[in-house]
ZARO-386775 format. One record per atom (N, C-alpha, C): atom name; x, y, z. Coordinates in steps of 0.05 Angstrom, whole numbers, plus 32768, in hexadecimal, padded with zeros to 4 digits. Layout:
# ZARO-386775
<rec CA <X Y Z>>
...
This chain:
# ZARO-386775
<rec N <8011 7FE8 8000>>
<rec CA <8000 8000 8000>>
<rec C <8011 8019 8000>>
<rec N <8028 8018 800F>>
<rec CA <8039 802F 8010>>
<rec C <8045 8036 7FF4>>
<rec N <804A 801F 7FE5>>
<rec CA <8055 8023 7FCA>>
<rec C <8041 8030 7FB8>>
<rec N <8027 802A 7FBC>>
<rec CA <8013 8035 7FAA>>
<rec C <800C 8052 7FB2>>
<rec N <8005 8056 7FCC>>
<rec CA <7FFC 8070 7FD5>>
<rec C <8013 8081 7FE0>>
<rec N <8029 8074 7FE6>>
<rec CA <803F 8083 7FF1>>
<rec C <803D 8087 800F>>
<rec N <8053 8089 801C>>
<rec CA <8053 808D 8039>>
<rec C <8050 80AB 803F>>
<rec N <8045 80B0 8056>>
<rec CA <8041 80CC 805F>>
<rec C <805D 80D8 8066>>
<rec N <8061 80EF 805B>>
<rec CA <8079 80FD 8062>>
<rec C <8077 810B 807D>>
<rec N <808D 810A 808C>>
<rec CA <808C 8118 80A6>>
<rec C <808E 8136 80A1>>
<rec N <807A 8144 80AD>>
<rec CA <8079 8161 80AA>>
<rec C <808D 816D 80BE>>
<rec N <809C 8180 80B5>>
<rec CA <80AF 818E 80C6>>
<rec C <80A0 81A1 80D8>>
<rec N <80AF 81AD 80EA>>
<rec CA <80A2 81C1 80FD>>
<rec C <8098 81D9 80ED>>
<rec N <8083 81E4 80F6>>
<rec CA <8078 81FC 80E8>>
<rec C <808C 8213 80EA>>
<rec N <808C 8225 80D6>>
<rec CA <809F 823C 80D8>>
<rec C <8097 824E 80EF>>
<rec N <80AC 8259 80FB>>
<rec CA <80A7 826C 8111>>
<rec C <80A1 8288 8106>>
<rec N <8099 8299 8118>>
<rec CA <8092 82B4 8110>>
<rec C <80AB 82C3 8106>>
<rec N <80C2 82BD 8112>>
<rec CA <80DA 82CA 8109>>
<rec C <80E2 82C1 80ED>>
<rec N <80DE 82A7 80E7>>
<rec CA <80E5 829D 80CC>>
<rec C <80D2 82AA 80B8>>
<rec N <80B9 82AB 80BE>>
<rec CA <80A6 82B8 80AB>>
<rec C <80AD 82D5 80A7>>
<rec N <80B4 82E3 80BC>>
<rec CA <80BB 82FF 80B9>>
<rec C <80D4 8303 80A8>>
<rec N <80E8 82F3 80AC>>
<rec CA <8100 82F5 809C>>
<rec C <80FB 82EF 807E>>
<rec N <80EA 82DC 8079>>
<rec CA <80E3 82D5 805D>>
<rec C <80D5 82EC 8050>>
<rec N <80C2 82F9 805E>>
<rec CA <80B3 830F 8052>>
<rec C <80C5 8327 804E>>
<rec N <80D8 832B 8061>>
<rec CA <80EA 8342 805D>>
<rec C <80FC 833E 8045>>
<rec N <8105 8325 8040>>
<rec CA <8115 8320 8027>>
<rec C <8104 8326 800E>>
<rec N <80EB 831D 800E>>
<rec CA <80DA 8323 7FF7>>
<rec C <80D7 8341 7FF4>>
<rec N <80D4 834F 800A>>
<rec CA <80D1 836C 8008>>
<rec C <80EA 837A 7FFD>>
<rec N <8101 8370 8005>>
<rec CA <811A 837B 7FF9>>
<rec C <811C 8376 7FDB>>
<rec N <8113 835E 7FD2>>
<rec CA <8113 8359 7FB5>>
<rec C <8101 836B 7FA6>>
<rec N <80E9 8370 7FB1>>
<rec CA <80D6 8383 7FA4>>
<rec C <80E2 839F 7FA3>>
<rec N <80EF 83A7 7FB9>>
<rec CA <80FB 83C2 7FB9>>
<rec C <8110 83C5 7FA4>>
<rec N <8120 83B0 7FA0>>
<rec CA <8134 83B2 7F8A>>
<rec C <8127 83B4 7F6F>>
<rec N <8112 83A6 7F6A>>
<rec CA <8104 83A8 7F50>>
<rec C <80F8 83C4 7F4D>>
<rec N <80ED 83CF 7F62>>
<rec CA <80E2 83EB 7F60>>
<rec C <80F8 83FF 7F5A>>
<rec N <810F 83FB 7F66>>
<rec CA <8126 840D 7F62>>
<rec C <812F 840C 7F44>>
<rec N <8130 83F4 7F39>>
<rec CA <8138 83F1 7F1C>>
<rec C <8124 83FF 7F0A>>
<rec N <810A 83FB 7F11>>
<rec CA <80F5 8408 7F00>>
<rec C <80F8 8427 7F02>>
<rec N <80FE 8431 7F19>>
<rec CA <8102 844E 7F1C>>
<rec C <8119 8458 7F0A>>
<rec N <812E 8449 7F09>>
<rec CA <8145 8451 7EF8>>
<rec C <813D 8451 7EDB>>
<rec N <812E 843C 7ED2>>
<rec CA <8125 843B 7EB6>>
<rec C <8111 8452 7EB0>>
<rec N <80FF 8458 7EC3>>
<rec CA <80EC 846D 7EBE>>
<rec C <80FB 8488 7EBC>>
<rec N <8110 848C 7ECC>>
<rec CA <811F 84A5 7ECA>>
<rec C <812C 84A7 7EAF>>
<rec N <8136 8491 7EA4>>
<rec CA <8142 8492 7E89>>
<rec C <812E 8498 7E74>>
<rec N <8116 848B 7E76>>
<rec CA <8101 8491 7E62>>
<rec C <80F7 84AE 7E64>>
<rec N <80F7 84B8 7E7C>>
<rec CA <80EF 84D4 7E7F>>
<rec C <8102 84E7 7E71>>
<rec N <811C 84E1 7E73>>
<rec CA <8130 84F1 7E66>>
<rec C <812D 84EF 7E47>>
<rec N <8127 84D6 7E3E>>
<rec CA <8124 84D3 7E21>>
<rec C <810B 84E2 7E17>>
<rec N <80F5 84E1 7E26>>
<rec CA <80DD 84F0 7E1E>>
<rec C <80E3 850E 7E1D>>
<rec N <80F3 8518 7E2F>>
<rec CA <80F9 8535 7E30>>
<rec C <810A 853D 7E17>>
<rec N <811C 852B 7E0E>>
<rec CA <812D 8532 7DF8>>
<rec C <8120 852C 7DDD>>
<rec N <810C 851A 7DDC>>
<rec CA <8100 8512 7DC3>>
<rec C <80EA 8525 7DBB>>
<rec N <80E8 852B 7DA1>>
<rec CA <80D3 853D 7D97>>
<rec C <80B8 852E 7D98>>
<rec N <80A2 853C 7D9A>>
<rec CA <8088 852F 7D98>>
<rec C <8085 8520 7D7E>>
<rec N <807B 8507 7D81>>
<rec CA <8077 84F7 7D69>>
<rec C <8075 84DA 7D71>>
<rec N <8077 84C8 7D5D>>
<rec CA <8073 84AC 7D63>>
<rec C <8089 84A1 7D76>>
<rec N <80A2 84AA 7D73>>
<rec CA <80B7 84A0 7D84>>
<rec C <80B2 84A7 7DA1>>
<rec N <80A9 84C0 7DA5>>
<rec CA <80A3 84C8 7DC1>>
<rec C <808C 84B9 7DCD>>
<rec N <8077 84B3 7DBC>>
<rec CA <8060 84A4 7DC6>>
<rec C <8069 8488 7DCD>>
<rec N <807B 847C 7DBE>>
<rec CA <8084 8461 7DC5>>
<rec C <8093 8461 7DDF>>
<rec N <80A3 8475 7DE4>>
<rec CA <80B2 8477 7DFE>>
<rec C <809E 847A 7E15>>
<rec N <8089 848B 7E10>>
<rec CA <8075 848E 7E25>>
<rec C <8067 8475 7E2B>>
<rec N <8061 8465 7E17>>
<rec CA <8053 844B 7E1B>>
<rec C <8064 8438 7E2C>>
<rec N <807F 8438 7E26>>
<rec CA <8091 8427 7E37>>
<rec C <8091 8431 7E54>>
<rec N <8092 844B 7E57>>
<rec CA <8092 8456 7E72>>
<rec C <8079 844F 7E81>>
<rec N <8062 8451 7E73>>
<rec CA <8048 844A 7E81>>
<rec C <8048 842D 7E89>>
<rec N <8053 841B 7E78>>
<rec CA <8054 83FF 7E7F>>
<rec C <8066 83FA 7E98>>
<rec N <807C 8409 7E99>>
<rec CA <808D 8406 7EB1>>
<rec C <807F 8411 7ECA>>
<rec N <8070 8426 7EC7>>
<rec CA <8061 8431 7EDD>>
<rec C <804D 841D 7EE8>>
<rec N <803F 840E 7ED6>>
<rec CA <802D 83F9 7EDF>>
<rec C <803B 83E4 7EEF>>
<rec N <8053 83DC 7EE5>>
<rec CA <8062 83C7 7EF4>>
<rec C <806A 83D2 7F0F>>
<rec N <8072 83EB 7F10>>
<rec CA <807A 83F7 7F29>>
<rec C <8063 83F7 7F3D>>
<rec N <804B 83FF 7F33>>
<rec CA <8033 83FF 7F45>>
<rec C <802E 83E3 7F50>>
<rec N <8031 83CE 7F3F>>
<rec CA <802C 83B3 7F48>>
<rec C <8040 83AB 7F5E>>
<rec N <805A 83B2 7F5A>>
<rec CA <806E 83AB 7F6E>>
<rec C <8069 83BB 7F88>>
<rec N <8060 83D3 7F86>>
<rec CA <805A 83E3 7F9E>>
<rec C <8043 83D7 7FAE>>
<rec N <802F 83CD 7F9F>>
<rec CA <8019 83BF 7FAD>>
<rec C <8023 83A6 7FBC>>
<rec N <8034 8397 7FAE>>
<rec CA <8040 837F 7FBB>>
<rec C <8050 8387 7FD4>>
<rec N <805F 839D 7FD1>>
<rec CA <806F 83A5 7FE8>>
<rec C <805E 83AE 8000>>
<rec N <8048 83BC 7FFA>>
<rec CA <8036 83C4 800F>>
<rec C <8029 83AB 801C>>
<rec N <8022 8397 800C>>
<rec CA <8017 837F 8017>>
<rec C <802B 8370 8029>>
<rec N <8044 836F 8021>>
<rec CA <8059 8363 8031>>
<rec C <805D 8372 804B>>
<rec N <805C 838D 804A>>
<rec CA <805F 839D 8062>>
<rec C <8048 8397 8076>>
<rec N <8030 8394 806B>>
<rec CA <801A 838E 807D>>
<rec C <801D 8373 808A>>
<rec N <8027 835F 807A>>
<rec CA <802C 8345 8086>>
<rec C <8041 8346 809C>>
<rec N <8056 8355 8097>>
<rec CA <806B 8358 80AB>>
<rec C <8061 8366 80C4>>
<rec N <804F 837A 80C0>>
<rec CA <8044 8387 80D7>>
<rec C <8033 8374 80E8>>
<rec N <8023 8363 80DB>>
<rec CA <8012 8350 80E9>>
<rec C <8024 833B 80F9>>
<rec N <8039 8332 80EB>>
<rec CA <804B 831F 80F9>>
<rec C <8059 832C 8111>>
<rec N <8060 8346 810E>>
<rec CA <806C 8354 8125>>
<rec C <8059 8356 813C>>
<rec N <8040 835B 8137>>
<rec CA <802C 835C 814C>>
<rec C <8029 8341 815A>>
<rec N <8028 832B 814A>>
<rec CA <8026 8311 8156>>
<rec C <803E 830A 8166>>
<rec N <8056 8311 815C>>
<rec CA <806F 830C 816A>>
<rec C <8070 831C 8184>>
<rec N <8067 8334 8184>>
<rec CA <8066 8345 819C>>
<rec C <8053 8339 81B1>>
<rec N <803C 8330 81A7>>
<rec CA <8029 8323 81BA>>
<rec C <8034 8309 81C6>>
<rec N <8041 82F9 81B5>>
<rec CA <804D 82E0 81BF>>
<rec C <8063 82E6 81D3>>
<rec N <8074 82FA 81CE>>
<rec CA <8089 8301 81E1>>
<rec C <807D 830B 81FB>>
<rec N <8067 831A 81F9>>
<rec CA <805A 8323 8212>>
<rec C <804F 830C 8222>>
<rec N <8044 82F8 8215>>
<rec CA <8039 82E1 8224>>
<rec C <8050 82D1 8231>>
<rec N <8067 82CF 8222>>
<rec CA <807E 82C1 822E>>
<rec C <8088 82CF 8247>>
<rec N <808A 82EA 8245>>
<rec CA <8093 82F9 825C>>
<rec C <8080 82F7 8273>>
<rec N <8066 82F7 826D>>
<rec CA <8052 82F4 8283>>
<rec C <8054 82D9 8290>>
<rec N <8059 82C4 8280>>
<rec CA <805C 82A9 828B>>
<rec C <8075 82A7 829D>>
<rec N <808B 82B2 8294>>
<rec CA <80A3 82B2 82A4>>
<rec C <809F 82C2 82BE>>
<rec N <8090 82D9 82BC>>
<rec CA <808B 82E8 82D4>>
<rec C <807A 82D9 82E8>>
<rec N <8066 82CB 82DE>>
<rec CA <8055 82BB 82F0>>
<rec C <8065 82A5 82FD>>
<rec N <8076 8298 82EE>>
<rec CA <8086 8282 82FA>>
<rec C <8099 828D 8310>>
<rec N <80A5 82A5 830A>>
<rec CA <80B6 82B1 831E>>
<rec C <80A7 82B9 8337>>
<rec N <808E 82C4 8333>>
<rec CA <807E 82CB 834A>>
<rec C <8075 82B3 835A>>
<rec N <806F 829D 834D>>
<rec CA <8067 8285 835B>>
<rec C <807E 827A 836C>>
<rec N <8096 827A 8360>>
<rec CA <80AD 8271 836F>>
<rec C <80B3 8283 8387>>
<rec N <80B0 829D 8384>>
<rec CA <80B5 82B0 839A>>
<rec C <809F 82AD 83AF>>
<rec N <8086 82A8 83A7>>
<rec CA <8071 82A4 83BB>>
<rec C <8076 828B 83CB>>
<rec N <807E 8276 83BE>>
<rec CA <8084 825D 83CC>>
<rec C <809B 8261 83E0>>
<rec N <80AF 8270 83D8>>
<rec CA <80C6 8274 83EA>>
<rec C <80BE 8286 8401>>
<rec N <80AD 829A 83FC>>
<rec CA <80A4 82AB 8412>>
<rec C <8094 829C 8426>>
<rec N <8083 828A 841C>>
<rec CA <8073 827A 842F>>
<rec C <8084 8268 8441>>
<rec N <809A 825D 8435>>
<rec CA <80AC 824D 8445>>
<rec C <80BB 825D 8459>>
<rec N <80C2 8276 8452>>
<rec CA <80D0 8287 8465>>
<rec C <80BD 8291 847B>>
<rec N <80A4 8296 8475>>
<rec CA <8091 82A0 8489>>
<rec C <808B 828B 849E>>
<rec N <808E 8271 8496>>
<rec CA <8089 825C 84AA>>
<rec C <809E 825D 84C0>>
<rec N <80B6 8265 84BA>>
<rec CA <80CC 8266 84CE>>
<rec C <80CC 8280 84DE>>
<rec N <80BD 8294 84D5>>
<rec CA <80BC 82AE 84E3>>
<rec C <80A1 82B2 84EF>>
<rec N <80A0 82B8 8509>>
<rec CA <8087 82BD 8517>>
<rec C <8087 82D9 8522>>
<rec N <8070 82E6 851F>>
<rec CA <806D 8302 8529>>
<rec C <8070 8303 8547>>
<rec N <8067 82EE 8555>>
<rec CA <8069 82EF 8572>>
<rec C <8086 82EF 857B>>
<rec N <8097 82E0 856C>>
<rec CA <80B3 82E0 8573>>
<rec C <80C0 82FC 856E>>
<rec N <80B7 8309 8559>>
<rec CA <80C2 8324 8553>>
<rec C <80B9 8338 8568>>
<rec N <809F 8336 8571>>
<rec CA <8096 8348 8586>>
<rec C <80A5 8343 85A0>>
<rec N <80A9 832A 85A7>>
<rec CA <80B8 8324 85C0>>
<rec C <80D5 832F 85BE>>
<rec N <80E1 832C 85A7>>
<rec CA <80FC 8335 85A4>>
<rec C <80FD 8354 85A6>>
<rec N <80E9 8362 859B>>
<rec CA <80E9 837F 859E>>
<rec C <80E5 8387 85BB>>
<rec N <80D4 8379 85C9>>
<rec CA <80D0 8380 85E6>>
<rec C <80EA 837C 85F5>>
<rec N <80F8 8365 85F0>>
<rec CA <8111 8360 85FE>>
<rec C <8126 8376 85F7>>
<rec N <8127 837E 85DE>>
<rec CA <813A 8393 85D7>>
<rec C <8134 83AD 85E5>>
<rec N <8119 83B3 85E8>>
<rec CA <8112 83CC 85F6>>
<rec C <811A 83CB 8613>>
<rec N <8115 83B4 8620>>
<rec CA <811D 83B1 863C>>
<rec C <813C 83B3 863F>>
<rec N <814A 83A7 862D>>
<rec CA <8168 83A8 862E>>
<rec C <8172 83C5 862B>>
<rec N <8165 83D4 8619>>
<rec CA <816E 83F0 8615>>
<rec C <8168 8400 862D>>
<rec N <8151 83FC 863A>>
<rec CA <814A 840A 8653>>
<rec C <815E 8404 8669>>
<rec N <8165 83EB 866C>>
<rec CA <8179 83E3 8680>>
<rec C <8194 83F0 867A>>
<rec N <819C 83F0 8661>>
<rec CA <81B5 83FC 8659>>
<rec C <81B6 841A 865F>>
<rec N <819F 8428 865A>>
<rec CA <819E 8445 8660>>
<rec C <81A1 8449 867E>>
<rec N <8194 8439 868F>>
<rec CA <8196 843C 86AC>>
<rec C <81B2 8437 86B5>>
<rec N <81C0 8423 86A9>>
<rec CA <81DC 841E 86B1>>
<rec C <81ED 8436 86A9>>
<rec N <81E9 8442 8692>>
<rec CA <81F9 8459 868A>>
<rec C <81F4 8470 869C>>
<rec N <81DB 8475 86A3>>
<rec CA <81D5 848B 86B6>>
<rec C <81E2 8487 86D1>>
<rec N <81E2 846E 86DA>>
<rec CA <81EE 8468 86F4>>
<rec C <820C 846C 86F4>>
<rec N <8219 8463 86DF>>
<rec CA <8236 8466 86DC>>
<rec C <823E 8483 86D8>>
<rec N <822D 8493 86CC>>
<rec CA <8234 84AF 86C7>>
<rec C <822B 84C1 86DD>>
<rec N <8222 84B7 86F4>>
<rec CA <8219 84C8 870A>>
<rec C <8231 84D4 8718>>
<rec N <822F 84EE 871F>>
<rec CA <8245 84FC 872D>>
<rec C <8242 84F7 874C>>
<rec N <8259 84F6 8759>>
<rec CA <8259 84F1 8776>>
<rec C <825C 850C 8785>>
<rec N <8253 850B 879F>>
<rec CA <8255 8521 87B2>>
<rec C <8247 853A 87A7>>
<rec N <8233 8538 8796>>
<rec CA <8224 854F 878D>>
<rec C <8207 854A 8794>>
<rec N <81FC 855B 87A5>>
<rec CA <81E0 8556 87AD>>
<rec C <81CD 855A 8796>>
<rec N <81B8 854A 8796>>
<rec CA <81A5 854B 8781>>
<rec C <8192 8563 8783>>
<rec N <818E 856E 879B>>
<rec CA <817B 8584 879E>>
<rec C <818A 859F 879E>>
<rec N <8199 85A4 878A>>
<rec CA <81A7 85BE 8787>>
<rec C <8195 85D2 877A>>
<rec N <8193 85EA 8786>>
<rec CA <8182 85FF 877B>>
<rec C <8192 860F 8766>>
<rec N <8188 860F 874D>>
<rec CA <8196 861D 8738>>
<rec C <8196 863B 873C>>
<rec N <8180 8647 8748>>
<rec CA <817F 8664 874D>>
<rec C <8195 866C 8761>>
<rec N <8199 865B 8775>>
<rec CA <81AE 8661 8789>>
<rec C <81CA 8661 877C>>
<rec N <81CE 864E 876A>>
<rec CA <81E8 864C 875C>>
<rec C <81EC 8665 874A>>
<rec N <81D7 866E 873C>>
<rec CA <81DA 8686 872C>>
<rec C <81E0 869F 873D>>
<rec N <81D4 86A0 8755>>
<rec CA <81DB 86B7 8767>>
<rec C <81F8 86B7 876F>>
<rec N <8202 869F 8775>>
<rec CA <821F 869D 877C>>
<rec C <8231 86A5 8765>>
<rec N <8229 869E 874C>>
<rec CA <8239 86A5 8735>>
<rec C <8239 86C3 8731>>
<rec N <8222 86D1 8734>>
<rec CA <8221 86EE 8731>>
<rec C <8232 86FB 8747>>
<rec N <8232 86F1 875F>>
<rec CA <8242 86FD 8775>>
<rec C <8260 86F9 876F>>
<rec N <8267 86E3 8763>>
<rec CA <8283 86DE 875C>>
<rec C <828C 86F1 8747>>
<rec N <827C 86F6 8733>>
<rec CA <8283 870A 871E>>
<rec C <8286 8726 8729>>
<rec N <8275 872E 873D>>
<rec CA <8277 8748 8749>>
<rec C <8291 874B 8758>>
<rec N <8299 8736 8767>>
<rec CA <82B2 8737 8776>>
<rec C <82CA 8739 8764>>
<rec N <82C9 872C 874D>>
<rec CA <82DF 872E 873A>>
<rec C <82E1 8749 872E>>
<rec N <82CB 8757 8728>>
<rec CA <82CC 8772 871E>>
<rec C <82D6 8785 8733>>
<rec N <82CF 8781 874C>>
<rec CA <82D8 8793 8762>>
<rec C <82F6 8790 8766>>
<rec N <8300 8778 8765>>
<rec CA <831D 8774 8769>>
<rec C <832D 8781 8753>>
<rec N <8324 877E 873A>>
<rec CA <8332 878B 8724>>
<rec C <8332 87A9 8725>>
<rec N <831D 87B5 8730>>
<rec CA <831C 87D2 8733>>
<rec C <832D 87DC 874A>>
<rec N <8332 87CB 875F>>
<rec CA <8342 87D3 8776>>
<rec C <8360 87D1 8771>>
<rec N <8369 87C6 875C>>
<rec CA <8386 87C3 8757>>
<rec C <8391 87DE 874F>>
<rec N <83A8 87E8 875B>>
<rec CA <83B3 8802 8754>>
<rec C <83BD 8802 8737>>
<rec N <83C0 881B 872C>>
<rec CA <83C8 881E 8710>>
<rec C <83E4 8814 870C>>
<rec N <83F6 8818 8720>>
<rec CA <8412 880F 871C>>
<rec C <8415 87F1 871D>>
<rec N <8400 87E3 8728>>
<rec CA <8401 87C6 8728>>
<rec C <83F4 87B9 8710>>
<rec N <83E5 87C9 8702>>
<rec CA <83D7 87BE 86EA>>
<rec C <83EB 87BA 86D4>>
<rec N <83E6 87A8 86C2>>
<rec CA <83F9 87A3 86AC>>
<rec C <83FC 87BC 869A>>
<rec N <8416 87C1 8691>>
<rec CA <841C 87D8 8681>>
<rec C <840F 87D5 8665>>
<rec N <8407 87EC 865A>>
<rec CA <83FB 87EC 863F>>
<rec C <840F 87F8 862C>>
<rec N <840D 87F2 8613>>
<rec CA <841F 87FB 85FE>>
<rec C <8416 8817 85F5>>
<rec N <8424 882C 8601>>
<rec CA <841C 8847 85FA>>
<rec C <8422 884E 85DD>>
<rec N <8438 8842 85D2>>
<rec CA <843F 8848 85B6>>
<rec C <8429 883E 85A3>>
<rec N <841E 8827 85AA>>
<rec CA <8409 881C 8599>>
<rec C <83F0 882E 859B>>
<rec N <83EB 8838 85B4>>
<rec CA <83D3 884A 85B7>>
<rec C <83D6 8864 85A8>>
<rec N <83F0 886F 85A7>>
<rec CA <83F4 8888 8599>>
<rec C <83F9 8884 857B>>
<rec N <83FC 886B 8572>>
<rec CA <8400 8865 8555>>
<rec C <8419 8873 854A>>
<rec N <842F 8873 855A>>
<rec CA <8448 887F 8552>>
<rec C <8457 886C 853F>>
<rec N <8467 8878 852C>>
<rec CA <8476 8866 851A>>
<rec C <848C 8858 8529>>
<rec N <8493 8841 8520>>
<rec CA <84A8 8831 852D>>
<rec C <84C3 883C 8527>>
<rec N <84D5 883B 853B>>
<rec CA <84F1 8845 8537>>
<rec C <8500 8834 8525>>
<rec N <8511 883F 8514>>
<rec CA <8521 882F 8501>>
<rec C <8534 881D 8510>>
<rec N <8537 8805 8507>>
<rec CA <8549 87F2 8514>>
<rec C <8566 87F5 850C>>
<rec N <856C 8801 84F5>>
<rec CA <8587 8805 84EC>>
<rec C <8588 881F 84DD>>
<rec N <859F 882E 84DE>>
<rec CA <85A0 8848 84D1>>
<rec C <85A0 8844 84B2>>
<rec N <8595 8859 84A6>>
<rec CA <8593 8858 8488>>
<rec C <85AE 885E 847D>>
<rec N <85B4 8855 8466>>
<rec CA <85CE 8859 8459>>
<rec C <85D1 8877 8451>>
<rec N <85EA 8883 8457>>
<rec CA <85EF 889F 8451>>
<rec C <85F8 88A1 8434>>
<rec N <85EC 88B2 8424>>
<rec CA <85F5 88B5 8408>>
<rec C <8611 88BE 8406>>
<rec N <861E 88B8 83F0>>
<rec CA <863A 88C0 83EC>>
<rec C <863B 88DF 83E9>>
<rec N <864F 88EC 83F6>>
<rec CA <8653 8909 83F4>>
<rec C <8644 8918 8408>>
<rec N <8636 890B 841C>>
<rec CA <8627 8919 8431>>
<rec C <862E 890D 844B>>
<rec N <862A 891D 8460>>
<rec CA <862E 8912 847B>>
<rec C <8615 8907 8486>>
<rec N <8615 8901 849F>>
<rec CA <85FD 88F5 84AC>>
<rec C <85E5 8907 84AD>>
<rec N <85EA 8921 84AD>>
<rec CA <85D4 8935 84AE>>
<rec C <85CA 893C 8492>>
<rec N <85D6 8931 847D>>
<rec CA <85CD 8937 8462>>
<rec C <85DB 894F 8456>>
<rec N <85F1 895A 8464>>
<rec CA <8600 8971 8459>>
<rec C <8617 8967 8448>>
<rec N <8622 8978 8436>>
<rec CA <8639 8970 8426>>
<rec C <8651 896A 8438>>
<rec N <865E 8954 8432>>
<rec CA <8675 894C 8443>>
<rec C <868D 895E 843D>>
<rec N <869C 8965 8453>>
<rec CA <86B4 8976 8451>>
<rec C <86CC 8965 844C>>
<rec N <86DD 896B 8438>>
<rec CA <86F5 895A 8433>>
<rec C <8707 895B 844A>>
<rec N <8715 8945 844F>>
<rec CA <8728 8943 8465>>
<rec C <8740 8956 8463>>
<rec N <8749 895B 844A>>
<rec CA <8760 896D 8446>>
<rec C <8759 8989 8450>>
<rec N <8740 8992 844B>>
<rec CA <8739 89AD 8455>>
<rec C <8738 89AE 8472>>
<rec N <8731 8998 8480>>
<rec CA <8730 8998 849D>>
<rec C <874D 899B 84A8>>
<rec N <8760 898E 849C>>
<rec CA <877B 898F 84A5>>
<rec C <8786 89AC 84A2>>
<rec N <8780 89B8 848B>>
<rec CA <8789 89D3 8487>>
<rec C <877C 89E7 849A>>
């Protein structure tokens, strides 16, 4: 029977969306090349029509150009149809990718939910509350210990602040009275030159110009002094 009717051929896997898109894109590139060639021929016919005088020869060139225009329109329609098919395949591919992403997201969320449930079984809110209460008690005890260790000795707790301020004011008054009672000759000396703003004395004498004495007068020759 197989020899008469033949055996069934095994069908291969159906083409994927990516394969179909690539095939349509190749066909679109082929159509674009044909349209480009037709445009070049139409440009040449247009130049011939412009140079040819009206008559039978010009009409023949126009007829050829019209025939090329019809072919161009046909290829343009095919290109538009291929573009529409590519657009539909892109939409289907986008929807399929979205579903795959959603499926992966759901699987990840299920795994995370399962892990969280396992972790929540080991953690109890009562244990957390008890731990917080213990930490609060420990911090209170620590603060009491720090206050006890930082307590000053031999200082009464019932000290009146107003009384201390009165003693401080009296101490300041005594200090002002003592400074006023010191005689002038016992007080520290003041810099009178600084108060008067006098210029400072030169530290070394200025150089005497040649031919003059220290007073700025012409120098007398030694020979005249001897005479």
